[in-house]
N, C-alpha and C positions, 0 to 999 in steps of 0.2 A: 744700641744705634742704629739709625736707617742705613737703607743700603744704598741711597742716592743721593746726590747733591739736593733733589729736585721734593723728595721726602725730608728731606733735614730742613729742608727750607721750610718745608710744609711747618715740622716740627718746631720751628722755630715761630711762626706764625701763631701757632696753635698758643707757645708759651707767653707771646705776648696776648693773645688775645684771654690768654689767661689769668692774665696779671690784671688786666683791665678790668676784668669781670669781678676781682677782687678787691679792687679799687672802686666800685662800686657798692658793693655789699656792705667795704666798710665804712663807707658816705652814710651808708643805707638809704640808698635811692632806689626807685620803681627804675626798668627798661625804662618808662615812658617818663620819667620823672628826668630821668640822664635825655633825653631826646630833646625834652623842651627847653631845657638848660640851654643844650647846646645848639639849637633851632635847626633839627632835621627831628625824620619821621622815627620812630618807637621799630620801623625793621629794618632800620642803619645799626641803630644800638644791636638788634640780635644778631643782623649779622659780621659786623663787628665782634660782637664777643664770642660768636659760635665759627667765629677764621674763617665766614666765608666770602667774605670781601675783606683784603688787606687793610688795616689804617693809613691814612696817610699820616705826615707829620703836622697836618692841620689837626686833624680827627682827633689825633691824640695828645696833643694843645689843649683841645674844646673838651677832649673827657675828663684829662686829668682838671685843669681848670673847675670841670662842673661838682668832680669829686673834692675840691681841695686840696688836690697832692700833686700840688702843682711842682713839688720838689723830686719827683718819677718823672717828670718830661724828657730829662736830656736822657737819662737812659733808655728811654722807652721808644724814644724818638731813634738813637744810634742802632738798639738792636733790630729796632726795622726796617731801618736802610741796609745795612746784611742781612737780610734774613736770606737772598738771593745769594750773597757769596761769602757765608760765611763758615760754608764745608763745601768744597771741593776735592771733586776724587784726583788724586794725578793724575791718573790714569785719564779722565776730558781733559784737564789741564795742557798733558804730554801727547794727543789723541794724536796730532800735527809734526811730534819731535817736543825738543824741551828749548831749541834755539829762542820759541818765540816767547815760551813761558819766560826768559832771561829780561825782554828786549820789552816785556809788558810793563813790567817793574821799576821801568828806569824815572818815568816820572818820579814815582812814589820817589826814591831815593835820591830824586833831586831837589823835590823838596823836604825831607828831613833834612833837619839842623842837631838832632841829637838823635844819634844810634846806642842803642845800648840791646847785646849782643849775648844769649848763655849758648853756649852748645858740648853736650857730652858725648856725641857722635862722633863727630866728621868734623874737621876744620870750615867754620863760616863762609859760606861763597866770595863771601867780597874780600878774601883771606888767603884766596885759595888760588897757586899756581895754576897754565893751562894744559902742564901734566896731571896735576893729582883732579883736577874736576873732570876733564876728559877721563879720567880710569873713573873714578866717580860715577859720571854720569853714564858713562855705557852701563855699568854693572846696574844702573837704578833701568837704563831702559830697557835690559835684559829682562830683567825679574817683575817689570813691569808688561813687555811684550807689547810695546810703543816701537817706535820709529827711532831705530838709533842716531840720530844726529850730533853726538857727543863732543864732535872736533870743533864743529862748529857754535854746538852748546856752551863749549866750555869759552871760545873764544868771545861768544858776546858776554859770560861772563868775567873774563878777565875785563874786557871794552865798560861792562857797568862799573866795573870795583876802582875803576878810575876815580870817586866820590872821596878814596881817599885820602886823594894828594890833593885837593882841596881844602882852603885852609876853611870855607864856611858851613864845615860840617865835623864833627867833635862825635869822637868813635869811644865807648865801652864795650872791651869784651872780654866774657870770662869763657875759656875752658876746661874743662873736666882733665886733668891728665891722662885720663885713658885715651883722648884725641890722638895726644904726640904719640902714642902707642899704638894705636890701631894702624894695620899694613892698607893702604889704601895705594895699588899701583903696586910697582915694581921698589924697590929700593934706591933705586937714583931720584924716582919719584917722591919717596918720601924725604930723601935729605933734601931733596929743592923745596919743599913743600916749609919742610922744618927748617929751614937757613932763612927762609924769606919771614917764618913766624919773628927771627934777631933781628930780621932786617925794618920790619915794621913797626917794631916796636922804639925805632928810634924816632917813628913823626912824632910832631910834636902836639900834632891833634888827635893823638891816639892813645889809649890805655887798654895795656894786655893781661890781665890775668888769671892766674894757674891754680886752680885747685888743685891738691894733690892726694895724691894717692893716703896719706894718713892724715888729712884735716879732720880734727872731730866736727861731725858734722850738725851743723844749728842747722838746715834745712838740704832733705835730701836728693839728690840727683832727679832732674825734671828731667820730659822732653824738650828739645831745643826750642826757642823762640826769640825773637825779634820785634824788640819797642823801637817803634818808628816817633820819636819826640812823645810824647802824650797822649797823641790820637787812634794810634795801633798798633797792635797785637796782634805776631799772626806766629801762628805754631804748626810744626811741623810732626806728622804723625805717619805710620807707613804709608795709612792708605789716602792723607787725602792733608791736604794744606785747609788749617782753620784760624781766619781771620777775625778778630777781637774790636770792636771799638766801643763797647759802651763802656763808659767813664771808671764805673765801679771795677769792672775786670781788671781792663788795661793795667788800673791802682792793683792792684793784685798784682799780676803783674813783674810791676813796676816795684811791691815790695817783696818778692820773690827773687826779683835782681838785686837788689840791695842789701839780703840776708848771704847771698851768696855769693855777689862780691866779699863780705867782709871770711871769706873762707878763703880766699882766692893772694898766695904771692903774690908780689910783681917787683921789678928790677933785676937786679941781680939774682934772686934768687931762683925766677921764672924763668931767665937766660939761663941759668943750669939745671933746671927740667928738661929745660929743649934742648940743650945741649946734651946731657946725659943720654936722648932720647937718638940724636941724632948718631951718638957712639956706637949704642946697642944695637945698631943697622946695621956693624959689621961680620 
């Protein structure tokens, strides 16, 4: 894995360039022949294929057309668009504190109509109470060595979560049972958080499922990820946020979500698991 967001972006560009080169070879074209079909200089073809010059969306479209590979265009353009944003270290994102990071995703939340969220480690941000969020964000700041503005960031996270109460948005949320048991904050904070999950389950636009410890695994536990409609998947790693927009990759996360949702329990059985977790706090 690369050690910085910039090198990760360069690696992504190199991967795109390699795919373009593969399309040219599959079409049995020389660089000169490709350039003639695209209407540019052979030098440009060479620079793009060696990842010396980033390809534009128009370049990719022309390249794929020249190679008779129009079916690859959308994936390649999406991957190219996200090269600089696909892998961003948390330390960079949080270098001025975490409040700004909460506010920057508000437009994405407002635009999204169907959220699908899977979490195996902590309660999803949009379901967090302020006390739980502040406790979690404080430990993250300490671990990362970034400014601790956890109280203000938690308040911004709660403000961002108001989309839950907007009827124009639908939420399908999956939690591993471990999420209910991990102690984030003190017992009162955990009790408040678990109680809030019970309240959220009553919202008509929310489906909340819990995957029990005892579920027969057809899909193994994964890293937390968020699906925003069918446009983007955001994956949370220890060191970085990964944002995926290539349609085929988004579809893979959607497939994983579908499989995980079949392992979950809903309604009364899910409420029973949450209530058991609250009881265990005593």
